[in-house]
Every structure is written in structure tokens, then in C-alpha cells.
C-alpha positions in Angstrom: 0.0 0.0 0.0 1.4 3.3 -1.1 1.1 6.3 1.3 -2.1 8.1 0.6 -2.0 11.9 0.2 -4.7 14.0 1.7 -5.0 16.2 -1.4 -5.9 13.1 -3.4 -8.6 12.2 -0.9 -10.2 15.6 -0.9 -11.4 15.1 -4.5 -13.2 11.9 -3.8 -16.9 11.5 -2.8 -17.9 10.3 0.6 -18.9 6.8 -0.6 -15.5 6.3 -2.2 -13.8 7.4 1.0 -15.9 5.0 3.1 -15.0 2.2 0.7 -11.3 3.0 0.9 -11.6 3.2 4.7 -13.1 -0.3 4.8 -10.4 -1.6 2.6 -7.7 -0.1 4.8 -9.2 -1.6 7.9 -9.3 -5.0 6.4 -5.7 -4.7 5.4 -4.7 -3.5 8.9 -6.4 -6.5 10.4 -4.5 -8.8 8.0 -1.2 -7.1 8.9 -2.0 -7.5 12.6 -2.6 -11.2 12.1 0.7 -11.4 10.2 2.4 -9.7 13.2 1.1 -12.2 15.7 2.0 -15.2 13.5 5.5 -13.9 12.9 5.2 -12.4 9.5 7.9 -10.7 7.5 9.4 -7.5 8.6 8.2 -5.7 5.5 4.6 -6.5 6.5 5.2 -5.2 10.0 6.5 -1.9 8.8 3.3 -1.5 6.7 1.2 -1.4 9.8 2.2 2.2 10.6 1.6 3.3 7.0 -1.9 1.8 6.9 -2.8 3.1 10.3 -1.8 6.7 9.3 -3.7 6.3 6.0 -6.8 5.4 8.0 -6.3 8.5 10.1 -6.0 10.6 6.9 -9.2 9.2 5.4 -11.1 9.9 8.6 -9.7 13.4 8.9 -10.8 14.3 5.3 -14.3 12.8 6.0 -14.7 14.9 9.2 -13.3 18.0 7.6 -15.7 17.9 4.6 -18.6 17.1 6.9 -17.8 20.1 9.2 -17.4 22.4 6.2 -20.8 21.4 4.8 -22.4 22.1 8.2 -20.7 25.5 8.4 -22.0 26.4 5.0 -25.5 25.2 6.0 -25.7 27.1 9.3 -24.0 30.2 7.9 -26.8 30.4 5.3 -29.5 30.0 8.0 -28.0 32.2 10.7 -26.7 35.2 8.7 -29.4 37.7 7.9 -30.0 38.2 4.2 -29.2 41.7 3.0 -32.3 43.8 2.0 -32.9 44.1 -1.7 
């Protein structure tokens, strides 16, 4: 798994991000099993990369959700200028 960039994630839709999050969680669980069973060192070093990728995906999801809520409530709470 290549390190995921946050700028690449920002262009994706929420459904795509959730699917990628599920894939990363599955991969992390497989790597943890490999760690317990005495897997190769290359697999053990990937745990950190996958864990940080999960954090990046969750961060982008939360940031976009908060931004949408800000726009929604800004439109409601700010008075409209008289015409």
C-alpha cells in the first residue's frame, strides 16, 4: 500500500472514502494477524503506513462534513441583505 496523500482524498466522494476506509481496515487486520503469526518485517512496517492512511481518510471525511455544516448554518443564521 502506497502512502495516501490528503490532497488526493479531498477530490473523492464520501462513498469512495468510506469504501477505501473499509479496505484499509481489512488490510490493517490482516497485517496484525501477520504480526502475531510472525510475518515478514516488510509487513510489520506497513502497519504504521496503513494506520496513518486510515487517520488521513477519517480526517478528510470529518473536515468535509464540518465544512458542509458550516455552510448550511451560515446560510441560515446570517441575515439576508435587504434588496
